[in-house]
N, C-alpha and C positions, 0 to 999 in steps of 0.2 A: 354020413356020421355025425352027430351034433358037437357043435365045437363047444366046451363049457366055457361057462360065466364066463372064469378068471379071464382065459383069452378076447372073452370076445369085449370085456372091459377096458383089458388092454390096446386092443385096435382102436375102440375108443378114443382114451385118450392120446394116442398115437395120430390118428388122422386129422383131431381137433390142433394138435402140434405142432402138424404139416401144413394144413392151411392158416394158421393162424402166420408160420415164416412167408408162407407164399403171399400173403398178402401185404405183410410187409416188402416182401422183396418188391411187387406188382404194382407195388403202391396204393392197394382198394380201400377208400375212403366210402363213407356213408355215399357220398353226393355222388363218386364214380359209381359204386353199387346199384344205386338208383338207374343208372343211365346209361351204362357199358355194358353190353351184350355179353363180352368175351369177358368180363368182370361178372357177370350172374352165370355165367355156364360156369368158371373157373370152381364159384363157392357152391352149386347146388351139386355135384357130386357127391362130394366130400358128404353133405350134408344126408343124404340120402344114403349114403354107405354110415356112415353116424344110425341115419334113422332103425336101419335093416339091421344092426347087431342090434341095438336098443330092441327091434320088436320082435328076435332071435332068443334074447335072454330067458332064461328060467321062469316060469310063472312063480317059483320059490323064491327065486333072488327079488322079483318086483313087488310078491307080496312082503315078503322083508323089509325092504326099503318100500314103504308105503306112501312115506312124504315127496317121494322122486317122481317128478311127470312124464311117467313112462309112456304112457298114450301119447300125447300131446307130441314127444320126441317121434315116436312110429309114426302119428298121423301126419306130421310132415313130411317125411320120408313118403307116404303115400298119396300127400298133394303134388307133390315136386314129380315124381314118376308118371302119374295120372294124368294131372292137370296144369301141366306145366304153363300151357299159355293163360291161365286164370291166374297165375302169382298173383299175388301183392307186395311186390317189393319193398313197400316202407315194410311190411313187415319178417319179409327176409333181412330186412338190415337191422332192426331191433333183434332179432334171432342171434343174427352174425356178432351187433357190437353190442348187446345186452343181455341175454339169453344162453349162450352156449358156455362162456367161458365158466360162469358157477352153478353150471349143468355138471362138466367136466369135473370141475373141483368137488363136487359128490361124489362124481364117479369114481375121482383119486382116491375118495375117503373109504368108500364101500372096499375097492380092490385092497387098502393098505388093514381095510379090516379083514377080508378075504384070508387076507398071506397073514396075519398075525394069530387068526384062529387056525391057522390050519399049520402052523408051526411050533404050537403048543400042546 
């Protein structure tokens, strides 16, 4: 049974929130992420989980919010899973420290909009 979009959006937010907390707790910095294999392992699982949830969102939701880079996020998941040895860590550092938080903020707005729409 396919999970509803609302549940997947909540999960994306939850995964990112947990990853941020773990990164602070384990002092994962940009430099550390570039060179420390354990830190790299620690961030990749949440990233591909986020990507999988994005991939599984309905076409209707993705079309309604077409300004969101859905394909880039789900594509990153596929790259992490299927080409782990070919990962460009400077790209992942940029994603983690610059790109994912604004993406998740947009997810929060979408979730709020969906919630408000359903309660009206």
